[in-house]
C-alpha positions as CSV (number, residue, x, y, z in Angstrom):
1,X,3.3,8.7,-23.1
2,X,0.1,8.0,-21.8
3,X,-2.0,10.5,-19.9
4,X,-4.2,8.2,-17.7
5,X,-4.1,9.2,-14.1
6,X,-3.2,5.6,-13.4
7,X,-1.8,3.0,-15.2
8,X,-1.4,-0.8,-14.8
9,X,0.8,-3.3,-16.6
10,X,1.5,-7.1,-15.5
11,X,4.5,-8.7,-16.1
12,X,6.0,-11.9,-15.2
13,X,2.9,-12.4,-13.0
14,X,3.7,-9.0,-11.3
15,X,1.3,-6.2,-11.5
16,X,2.6,-2.5,-10.8
17,X,0.4,0.0,-10.5
18,X,2.0,3.5,-11.6
19,X,-0.3,7.3,-10.3
20,X,0.5,8.9,-13.4
21,X,0.3,12.6,-12.2
22,X,3.9,14.2,-12.1
23,X,2.8,17.5,-12.9
24,X,0.8,17.7,-9.1
25,X,3.1,15.1,-7.8
26,X,0.6,12.1,-7.4
27,X,-2.6,14.1,-5.9
28,X,-5.0,11.8,-5.3
29,X,-7.2,13.8,-6.5
30,X,-11.0,12.5,-7.9
31,X,-10.2,10.9,-10.5
32,X,-7.0,9.5,-9.8
33,X,-8.1,7.6,-6.8
34,X,-11.4,6.2,-8.9
35,X,-8.8,5.0,-11.8
36,X,-6.9,3.1,-8.9
37,X,-9.5,1.4,-7.5
38,X,-10.3,0.5,-10.6
39,X,-7.1,-1.0,-11.6
40,X,-7.6,-3.0,-8.2
41,X,-10.0,-4.6,-9.2
42,X,-9.0,-5.3,-12.4
43,X,-5.5,-6.6,-10.8
44,X,-8.3,-9.2,-8.5
45,X,-9.2,-10.8,-11.3
46,X,-6.1,-11.1,-12.8
47,X,-2.7,-14.2,-12.7
48,X,-1.2,-11.5,-10.9
49,X,0.5,-12.7,-7.5
50,X,1.8,-9.6,-6.3
51,X,1.2,-6.0,-6.7
52,X,3.9,-3.1,-6.8
53,X,2.1,0.7,-6.1
54,X,5.0,3.7,-7.5
55,X,4.7,6.8,-8.8
56,X,5.5,8.5,-11.8
57,X,8.1,11.7,-11.5
58,X,9.6,12.9,-8.9
59,X,7.1,11.9,-5.7
60,X,5.0,8.7,-4.4
61,X,1.9,10.3,-3.7
62,X,1.9,14.3,-2.9
63,X,-2.0,14.2,-1.0
64,X,-5.4,14.9,-1.6
65,X,-6.6,18.3,-4.3
66,X,-5.1,21.4,-3.1
67,X,-7.2,22.6,-5.8
68,X,-10.4,21.1,-4.8
69,X,-9.7,22.1,-1.5
70,X,-9.3,25.9,-2.8
71,X,-12.5,25.8,-4.9
72,X,-14.1,24.7,-1.7
73,X,-12.8,27.3,0.7
74,X,-14.3,29.4,-2.2
75,X,-17.7,28.2,-1.9
76,X,-17.3,26.5,-5.4
77,X,-18.3,22.4,-4.0
78,X,-20.3,22.2,-1.2
79,X,-19.2,20.7,2.2
80,X,-21.2,17.7,2.2
81,X,-20.4,17.2,-2.0
82,X,-16.9,17.3,-0.4
83,X,-16.7,14.9,1.9
84,X,-18.6,12.7,-0.7
85,X,-15.4,12.5,-2.6
86,X,-13.8,11.3,1.1
87,X,-16.1,8.3,1.5
88,X,-16.6,7.7,-2.4
89,X,-13.3,8.6,-4.2
90,X,-10.3,8.3,-1.7
91,X,-11.8,5.6,0.9
92,X,-12.6,3.7,-2.5
93,X,-9.4,4.0,-3.4
94,X,-6.9,2.8,0.0
95,X,-10.0,0.2,0.7
96,X,-9.3,-0.6,-2.6
97,X,-5.2,-1.4,-1.7
98,X,-6.2,-2.5,1.6
99,X,-8.8,-5.6,0.6
100,X,-6.8,-6.4,-2.0
101,X,-6.3,-10.8,-1.1
102,X,-2.5,-10.0,-3.0
103,X,0.1,-8.9,-1.0
104,X,0.9,-5.1,-1.7
105,X,4.3,-3.5,-2.4
106,X,5.1,0.3,-1.7
107,X,8.3,1.5,-3.9
108,X,8.5,5.1,-2.8
109,X,11.2,7.1,-4.2
110,X,10.0,10.6,-3.1
111,X,7.7,12.1,-1.4
112,X,4.6,10.8,0.0
113,X,2.5,13.4,1.9
114,X,-0.7,13.7,3.4
115,X,-3.3,11.3,1.9
116,X,-0.5,9.9,0.1
117,X,1.1,8.6,3.4
118,X,-2.0,7.1,4.4
119,X,-1.8,5.3,0.3
120,X,1.2,4.3,1.1
121,X,0.2,2.4,4.7
122,X,-2.5,0.6,3.0
123,X,0.0,-1.7,1.2
124,X,1.8,-4.1,2.9
125,X,4.9,-3.7,2.2
126,X,6.9,-0.2,2.5
127,X,9.8,-0.1,0.2
128,X,12.2,3.0,0.3
129,X,15.2,4.8,-1.1
130,X,17.4,7.4,-0.1
131,X,15.1,10.2,-1.8
132,X,11.5,9.1,0.3
133,X,9.6,11.2,2.4
134,X,6.4,10.9,4.2
135,X,4.7,12.9,6.9
136,X,0.7,13.1,8.1
137,X,1.0,17.4,7.7
138,X,-3.0,17.6,7.3
139,X,-2.8,20.3,10.0
140,X,-1.3,22.4,7.2
141,X,-3.9,22.9,5.4
142,X,-6.6,22.6,8.5
143,X,-7.2,19.4,8.1
144,X,-8.5,16.7,10.5
145,X,-6.9,13.2,9.2
146,X,-8.4,10.6,6.8
147,X,-7.0,8.0,4.0
148,X,-6.5,4.9,6.7
149,X,-4.1,7.2,8.6
150,X,-6.0,6.9,12.0
151,X,-5.9,3.1,11.6
152,X,-2.5,2.7,10.3
153,X,-0.3,5.0,11.8
154,X,-0.8,4.0,15.7
155,X,-0.8,0.3,14.9
156,X,3.1,1.0,13.7
157,X,4.2,3.7,16.0
158,X,2.1,3.4,18.7
159,X,-0.6,6.3,20.3
160,X,1.3,8.7,21.4
161,X,4.2,8.1,18.7
162,X,1.1,8.5,16.0
163,X,-0.4,11.8,17.0
164,X,3.0,13.8,17.4
165,X,3.6,12.9,14.1
166,X,-0.4,14.4,12.8
167,X,-0.3,17.6,15.7
168,X,3.8,18.5,14.1
169,X,3.1,17.7,10.7
170,X,6.4,16.8,11.0
171,X,8.1,15.4,7.4
172,X,10.1,12.3,7.8
173,X,13.5,11.0,6.2
174,X,13.6,8.0,4.8
175,X,16.1,7.5,7.9
176,X,13.9,8.1,10.8
177,X,11.1,6.6,9.0
178,X,13.2,3.3,8.8
179,X,13.6,3.5,12.6
180,X,9.7,3.9,13.3
181,X,9.0,1.1,11.1
182,X,6.5,2.9,8.7
183,X,9.3,2.3,6.2
184,X,9.8,-2.0,6.3
185,X,13.8,-0.8,4.0
186,X,15.5,1.5,3.1
187,X,17.9,0.8,-0.2
188,X,20.9,2.9,0.2
189,X,22.5,4.5,-3.2
190,X,21.5,3.2,-6.4
191,X,19.8,-0.1,-5.4
192,X,16.5,1.1,-4.8
193,X,15.0,0.1,-8.1
194,X,17.3,-3.3,-8.3
195,X,16.6,-4.2,-4.3
196,X,12.3,-3.5,-5.2
197,X,12.6,-5.9,-8.2
198,X,14.4,-8.9,-5.9
199,X,12.1,-7.7,-2.9
200,X,8.6,-8.2,-5.1
201,X,10.3,-11.6,-7.4
202,X,10.7,-13.1,-3.7
203,X,6.7,-12.6,-2.8
204,X,5.7,-13.3,-6.0
205,X,7.6,-16.8,-6.2
206,X,6.0,-17.7,-3.6
207,X,3.0,-19.9,-2.9
208,X,0.2,-17.2,-3.3
209,X,-2.3,-19.3,-2.2
210,X,-0.7,-19.0,1.3
211,X,0.8,-15.8,1.7
212,X,-2.9,-14.3,0.6
213,X,-4.3,-16.6,3.5
214,X,-1.4,-15.1,5.7
215,X,-1.9,-11.9,5.2
216,X,-5.7,-11.7,6.0
217,X,-4.4,-13.7,9.2
218,X,-2.0,-10.4,10.4
219,X,-4.2,-7.6,9.0
220,X,-7.3,-8.7,11.3
221,X,-4.6,-11.0,14.5
222,X,-5.2,-7.4,16.3
223,X,-9.0,-7.1,16.7
224,X,-9.1,-11.1,17.7
225,X,-8.6,-12.7,20.7
226,X,-5.7,-15.1,21.6
227,X,-8.4,-18.5,20.9
228,X,-10.0,-16.5,18.0
229,X,-6.8,-16.2,15.6
230,X,-6.0,-19.7,16.5
231,X,-9.3,-21.0,15.2
232,X,-8.5,-18.8,12.2
233,X,-4.9,-19.8,12.0
234,X,-6.1,-23.0,11.7
235,X,-8.9,-22.7,8.9
236,X,-6.4,-21.1,6.6
237,X,-4.3,-23.9,7.3
238,X,-7.1,-26.3,5.8
239,X,-6.8,-23.7,2.7
240,X,-3.5,-24.1,2.3
241,X,-3.4,-27.8,2.7
242,X,-5.3,-28.9,0.0
243,X,-3.1,-26.7,-2.6
244,X,-0.5,-27.6,-5.2
245,X,2.1,-25.8,-3.7
246,X,1.9,-26.8,-0.3
247,X,3.0,-30.5,-2.0
248,X,5.9,-28.9,-3.6
249,X,7.1,-26.7,-1.2
250,X,6.8,-30.1,1.2
251,X,8.4,-32.6,-1.7
252,X,11.2,-29.8,-2.0
253,X,12.0,-30.0,1.2
254,X,12.1,-32.9,1.8
255,X,14.4,-33.7,-1.5
256,X,16.4,-30.6,0.1
257,X,16.1,-28.5,-3.4
258,X,14.1,-24.9,-3.9
259,X,10.8,-25.0,-3.9
260,X,9.0,-24.0,-7.9
261,X,5.1,-22.4,-6.7
262,X,3.2,-21.9,-9.4
263,X,0.7,-19.2,-7.1
264,X,-1.8,-22.5,-6.7
């Protein structure tokens, strides 16, 4: 088995990125965070049309590097050095995931905690198994929040509920996270792997250029005025109009058949 902290593969135009440190529950240590950002950089230049992020073993990602925190408390790492770790490595990884032009799916089978919860929310779609859990319990180690949680969480659950989840550090089970809209879909029983595969295959088979434009519009929509959003939509449609997939989609619609998109 590979000892690389992050594994990357591409199959049938789906890129799979696996956090590969099950011995530490895939904690987002510096080497893992840097490798995660690097993996997404490589995917940007590939022929992938969708990305799946998963964790090896029993956790998705159980937060930050506790050993590094202990060393910091002991004085082995200055505060400035610890801040730089967050700014460059962890934030770099979260930004790489969030900024990826392709649709990114989090396959959450186990705990997503702290920075791992931020990573899950940085993805576009969160698919969960019955064993999935998510929590924003930075308070447990006497810390505020990072990894984009202050950006993602209020947008999903509203500011007051976000504060409650952060203040209490409650670990949410899969059903509760689904009810709050943190998990977009929950697959019951043994249906998780098949369910993820089906959703990912559906996304990957879509009109890739149009979906990447739609992703950009949705990510920025809450920060724009109504008129600005309309203008951005017109620009995006102008790009989509020139694609082979638009021609195929329109033709298939008129011929009353399913379109066969090629991603261009």
